[in-house]
C-alpha positions as CSV (number, residue, x, y, z in Angstrom):
1,M,0.0,0.0,0.0
2,D,1.5,3.3,-1.0
3,E,1.5,6.5,1.1
4,R,-1.6,8.0,-0.6
5,K,-3.6,4.9,0.0
6,K,-2.5,4.8,3.6
7,A,-3.5,8.4,4.1
8,L,-6.8,7.7,2.4
9,L,-7.6,4.7,4.6
10,K,-6.6,6.6,7.7
11,E,-8.9,9.4,6.8
12,I,-11.8,7.0,6.0
13,V,-11.4,5.1,9.4
14,E,-11.1,8.3,11.5
15,N,-13.9,10.0,9.6
16,Y,-16.3,7.1,10.1
17,V,-15.4,6.7,13.7
18,K,-16.4,10.3,14.4
19,T,-19.5,10.6,12.2
20,V,-20.8,7.0,11.8
21,K,-21.5,8.1,8.2
22,P,-20.1,6.5,5.0
23,V,-17.2,8.7,3.7
24,G,-17.6,10.1,0.2
25,S,-14.8,11.3,-2.2
26,N,-15.8,15.0,-2.1
27,S,-15.1,15.3,1.6
28,L,-11.5,13.9,1.2
29,C,-10.4,16.1,-1.8
30,K,-9.3,19.1,0.2
31,K,-7.8,17.1,3.0
32,L,-5.6,15.0,0.7
33,K,-5.2,17.6,-2.0
34,C,-6.4,15.4,-4.8
35,S,-9.1,15.6,-7.4
36,S,-12.4,13.8,-6.8
37,A,-11.6,11.4,-9.7
38,T,-8.3,10.4,-8.1
39,I,-9.9,9.8,-4.8
40,R,-12.6,7.7,-6.4
41,N,-10.0,5.6,-8.2
42,E,-7.9,5.1,-5.1
43,M,-11.1,4.2,-3.2
44,A,-11.9,1.6,-5.8
45,V,-8.4,0.1,-5.4
46,L,-8.8,0.0,-1.6
47,E,-12.2,-1.7,-2.0
48,N,-10.7,-4.3,-4.3
49,M,-7.9,-4.9,-1.7
50,G,-10.6,-5.5,0.9
51,Y,-9.8,-2.5,3.2
52,I,-13.0,-0.6,2.7
53,E,-16.5,-1.5,1.6
54,K,-19.5,0.2,0.1
55,N,-22.5,1.0,2.3
56,H,-25.7,-0.2,0.7
57,I,-27.5,3.1,1.3
58,S,-24.8,5.4,0.1
59,S,-22.1,5.9,-2.5
60,G,-19.6,6.5,0.4
61,R,-17.3,3.9,1.9
62,I,-16.8,2.5,5.3
63,P,-13.8,0.6,6.7
64,S,-14.0,-3.2,6.5
65,E,-12.7,-5.5,9.3
66,L,-9.5,-5.8,7.4
67,G,-9.3,-2.1,7.1
68,Y,-9.6,-1.6,10.9
69,K,-6.9,-4.2,11.5
70,Y,-4.5,-2.5,9.0
71,Y,-5.3,0.9,10.7
72,V,-4.5,-0.5,14.2
73,E,-1.3,-2.2,13.1
74,H,0.2,0.5,10.8
75,L,-1.7,3.8,10.9
76,M,-2.9,4.4,14.4
77,E,-0.9,7.2,16.2
78,P,-0.5,7.5,20.0
79,K,-2.9,10.0,21.4
80,D,-2.2,11.9,24.6
81,L,-4.9,11.9,27.2
82,T,-6.6,15.2,27.8
83,G,-6.1,16.9,31.1
84,E,-9.7,16.2,32.0
85,D,-9.3,12.5,31.3
86,M,-6.1,12.3,33.4
87,L,-7.6,14.3,36.3
88,K,-10.6,12.0,36.6
89,L,-8.5,8.9,36.8
90,Q,-5.9,10.6,39.1
91,T,-8.5,11.2,41.7
92,I,-8.9,7.5,42.1
93,F,-5.1,6.8,42.4
94,S,-4.6,9.6,44.9
95,N,-6.8,7.7,47.3
96,H,-4.2,5.4,48.8
97,E,-6.8,3.7,51.1
98,L,-8.5,2.0,48.2
99,K,-7.7,-1.6,47.5
100,V,-6.3,-2.4,44.1
101,S,-9.6,-4.1,43.0
102,D,-11.7,-1.2,44.1
103,A,-9.4,1.3,42.3
104,V,-9.7,-0.7,39.1
105,T,-13.5,-1.0,39.4
106,R,-13.8,2.8,39.9
107,C,-11.5,3.6,37.0
108,L,-13.5,1.3,34.7
109,E,-16.6,3.1,35.6
110,I,-14.9,6.4,34.7
111,I,-13.6,5.0,31.4
112,S,-17.1,3.7,30.5
113,D,-18.5,7.2,31.1
114,L,-15.7,8.8,29.1
115,T,-15.9,6.5,26.1
116,N,-19.5,5.3,26.2
117,Y,-18.1,1.8,25.8
118,T,-18.5,-1.3,28.0
119,S,-15.6,-2.0,30.4
120,V,-14.9,-5.3,32.2
121,V,-12.4,-6.4,34.9
122,L,-11.8,-10.1,35.7
123,G,-9.7,-10.1,38.8
124,R,-8.4,-12.4,41.5
125,S,-5.9,-12.5,44.4
126,S,-2.8,-14.1,43.1
127,S,-1.5,-15.0,46.6
128,D,-4.7,-16.8,47.7
129,N,-5.5,-20.4,47.2
130,L,-2.6,-22.9,47.1
131,L,-3.3,-26.2,45.5
132,R,-4.0,-28.8,48.2
133,Q,-4.9,-31.8,46.0
134,L,-5.6,-32.8,42.4
135,N,-7.6,-36.0,42.1
136,I,-8.4,-37.8,38.8
137,I,-11.2,-40.4,39.2
138,A,-12.0,-42.8,36.4
139,L,-15.8,-43.2,35.8
140,D,-15.2,-45.8,33.0
141,N,-12.5,-46.5,30.4
142,Q,-13.2,-43.3,28.5
143,K,-14.5,-40.9,31.1
144,I,-12.8,-39.2,34.1
145,V,-13.5,-36.5,36.6
146,A,-10.8,-34.0,37.7
147,I,-11.2,-32.6,41.2
148,V,-9.2,-29.6,42.3
149,C,-9.0,-28.6,46.0
150,T,-7.3,-25.6,47.6
151,D,-6.0,-24.9,51.1
152,K,-8.9,-22.4,51.4
153,G,-11.4,-25.3,51.1
154,I,-12.6,-24.4,47.6
155,V,-13.4,-27.5,45.5
156,E,-14.2,-27.7,41.8
157,N,-14.7,-30.7,39.5
158,K,-14.8,-31.1,35.7
159,E,-15.7,-34.2,33.7
160,F,-13.8,-35.2,30.6
161,S,-14.5,-37.7,27.8
162,L,-11.3,-39.3,26.5
163,P,-10.5,-40.3,22.9
164,E,-10.3,-44.0,22.2
165,N,-6.5,-44.1,22.1
166,I,-6.2,-42.9,25.7
167,D,-7.0,-45.1,28.7
168,A,-8.5,-43.6,31.9
169,V,-6.2,-45.7,34.1
170,E,-3.2,-44.0,32.4
171,I,-4.6,-40.5,33.1
172,V,-5.1,-41.5,36.8
173,K,-1.4,-42.5,37.1
174,I,-0.3,-39.2,35.4
175,G,-2.7,-37.3,37.7
176,E,-0.9,-38.8,40.7
177,M,2.5,-37.5,39.4
178,V,1.1,-34.1,38.5
179,N,-0.5,-33.8,42.0
180,K,2.9,-34.5,43.7
181,M,4.6,-31.8,41.6
182,L,1.9,-29.2,42.1
183,V,0.9,-29.5,45.7
184,G,1.5,-26.1,47.5
185,T,1.6,-24.1,44.3
186,P,-0.5,-20.9,44.1
187,I,-3.4,-21.6,41.7
188,N,-2.4,-18.7,39.5
189,K,1.1,-20.2,39.0
190,V,-0.1,-23.7,38.1
191,A,-0.5,-23.0,34.3
192,E,3.2,-21.9,34.1
193,K,4.4,-25.0,36.0
194,L,2.3,-27.2,33.8
195,E,3.7,-25.7,30.6
196,F,7.4,-25.6,31.5
197,E,7.9,-28.4,34.0
198,I,5.2,-31.0,33.6
199,K,4.3,-30.9,29.9
200,P,7.9,-32.2,28.9
201,I,7.5,-35.1,31.3
202,I,4.0,-36.0,30.0
203,A,5.5,-35.8,26.4
204,K,8.0,-38.6,27.3
205,R,5.3,-40.9,28.8
206,V,2.4,-40.5,26.4
207,K,2.2,-40.5,22.6
208,D,-0.8,-38.1,22.4
209,Y,0.6,-35.9,25.1
210,E,-1.1,-32.7,23.9
211,T,-4.6,-34.2,24.6
212,V,-3.5,-35.3,28.1
213,Y,-1.8,-32.0,28.9
214,N,-5.0,-30.1,27.9
215,I,-7.0,-32.1,30.3
216,F,-5.0,-30.9,33.2
217,Y,-4.7,-27.3,31.8
218,D,-8.5,-27.2,31.3
219,A,-9.2,-28.5,34.8
220,F,-7.2,-25.7,36.4
221,N,-8.4,-23.0,34.0
222,D,-12.0,-24.0,34.7
223,F,-11.2,-23.6,38.4
224,L,-9.8,-20.1,37.9
225,L,-12.8,-19.0,35.8
226,H,-15.2,-20.2,38.5
227,N,-13.3,-18.4,41.3
228,T,-12.7,-15.0,39.9
229,N,-14.5,-11.7,40.4
230,I,-16.0,-10.1,37.3
231,H,-17.3,-6.5,37.2
232,V,-18.9,-5.0,34.2
233,S,-19.3,-1.2,33.8
234,G,-21.5,0.5,31.2
235,R,-23.2,-2.8,30.2
236,V,-26.0,-0.9,28.3
237,N,-23.5,1.3,26.4
238,L,-22.8,-1.4,23.9
239,L,-26.5,-2.0,23.4
240,K,-27.0,1.7,22.4
241,E,-24.6,1.5,19.5
242,P,-26.1,1.7,15.9
243,E,-24.8,-1.8,15.2
244,Y,-27.4,-3.1,17.6
245,D,-30.4,-1.3,16.2
246,N,-33.0,-4.1,16.4
247,T,-34.5,-6.3,19.0
248,T,-32.8,-9.5,17.7
249,S,-29.3,-8.0,17.8
250,I,-29.9,-6.5,21.2
251,K,-31.0,-9.8,22.6
252,R,-28.1,-11.5,21.1
253,I,-25.4,-9.2,22.6
254,A,-27.2,-9.0,25.9
255,S,-27.3,-12.8,26.3
256,K,-23.5,-12.9,25.4
257,L,-22.7,-10.5,28.2
258,E,-24.3,-12.9,30.7
259,D,-22.8,-16.1,29.2
260,D,-19.9,-18.1,30.9
261,A,-18.1,-17.8,27.6
262,F,-17.9,-14.0,28.3
263,K,-15.6,-14.7,31.2
264,Q,-13.5,-17.0,29.1
265,M,-13.2,-14.4,26.4
266,V,-11.9,-11.8,28.9
267,N,-9.6,-14.2,30.6
268,D,-8.0,-15.6,27.4
269,T,-5.0,-13.5,26.7
270,P,-2.5,-15.6,24.7
271,G,-0.4,-12.5,24.0
272,G,0.7,-12.3,27.6
273,D,0.9,-9.0,29.4
274,D,1.0,-6.8,26.3
275,L,-2.0,-4.8,25.3
276,Q,-4.0,-6.8,22.8
277,I,-6.6,-5.7,20.2
278,Y,-9.2,-8.1,18.8
279,I,-11.4,-6.8,16.0
280,G,-14.7,-8.4,14.8
281,K,-14.4,-12.2,14.4
282,D,-11.1,-12.2,16.3
283,S,-12.8,-11.0,19.4
284,K,-14.5,-14.4,19.9
285,F,-17.4,-12.4,21.3
286,D,-19.3,-10.7,18.4
287,D,-18.6,-9.9,14.8
288,N,-19.5,-6.2,15.3
289,V,-17.3,-5.4,18.2
290,T,-13.7,-4.7,19.1
291,V,-12.2,-5.9,22.4
292,I,-9.1,-4.3,23.8
293,K,-7.5,-6.1,26.7
294,K,-4.6,-5.8,29.1
295,K,-3.4,-7.6,32.2
296,Y,-2.4,-6.0,35.5
297,K,-0.5,-7.1,38.6
298,S,-0.2,-5.2,41.8
299,N,0.2,-6.0,45.5
300,G,-0.7,-9.6,45.2
301,E,-3.7,-9.0,43.0
302,E,-4.0,-9.6,39.3
303,G,-6.6,-9.6,36.5
304,T,-7.5,-8.6,33.0
305,I,-9.2,-5.4,32.0
306,A,-11.2,-5.3,28.7
307,I,-12.9,-2.4,26.9
308,I,-15.6,-3.5,24.5
309,G,-17.0,-1.2,21.8
310,P,-18.0,-1.1,18.2
311,K,-15.4,-1.8,15.5
312,R,-15.4,1.9,14.7
313,M,-13.9,2.5,18.2
314,E,-11.7,5.5,19.1
315,Y,-8.7,3.2,19.1
316,E,-6.0,5.7,20.0
317,R,-8.0,7.1,23.0
318,V,-8.9,3.7,24.4
319,V,-5.4,2.4,24.1
320,S,-4.1,5.5,25.8
321,L,-6.6,5.3,28.6
322,L,-6.0,1.5,29.2
323,N,-2.2,1.9,29.2
324,Y,-2.3,4.9,31.5
325,M,-4.6,3.1,33.9
326,V,-2.5,-0.1,34.1
327,D,0.7,1.9,34.5
328,R,-0.8,3.7,37.4
329,I,-2.1,0.5,38.9
330,E,1.3,-1.1,38.7
331,G,3.0,2.0,40.0
332,K,5.0,2.8,36.8
333,D,3.9,6.4,36.6
334,E,4.3,7.3,40.2
């Protein structure tokens, strides 16, 4: 993509984010110092490349999902927070009597008000709950139950169906080994130990080791999901967006906000601690939304913060707000 096409795509994305109206060639001529014919030709090329698409009610163009992704990865520029935005968030962090979880919750409420998007925090105390015992019980040759118990008396269980090439008795034996290696480990550190210490041992003992490893990983991940606190701010904000302009779409998104898969979506951060942006289908939530997520850790507490809005989100502002908030939570800006 040459510089003119990049500038054109950037203008179309930012224009559409502000106005929620398809962008026509005439409005871009003065800005890009090109003739209307040149703009139309370049728009046609961008459309063929899949970065913009034609709105059915207008001759103007709107960004496609691919266009938003290109914008985020190559064209988005850092945006400084306004003094008003910073002041509203600083009032929370200046109150040193607040627990981390309370500060995070209040910040998210402010961010929801500032952006009109939905914000979510999924948090837990990382120092609580040491693994006391992992039991694998065979129900029959192809079915097992994994039971996870902590020193705080919390017990969770999950049933698994095994593929034909894996015997339940074998999983029970591996479970005994895994139990010995993990007893006394903080629950939030179990996944790390499983990946780097236990997975290589399973790989030596079992041919289909990925399937076996995933059983133990899923058992502990399920435990974490059931024993985390989730707080959603601005839940109705998402439902007010034009993308959800009928009863069917409103019901669909409202039910997703209440679903267990919603927790999993927030919790799942394969990119580690870096800020992550998931657009449309990549969000694993809804094709019409963008989800921006980042993890935080402070004073023995940790969690994931997510901002959920339409694909035509104010990306620069949300990224700046989220980075600023997490930096303050973790004490990097003090």
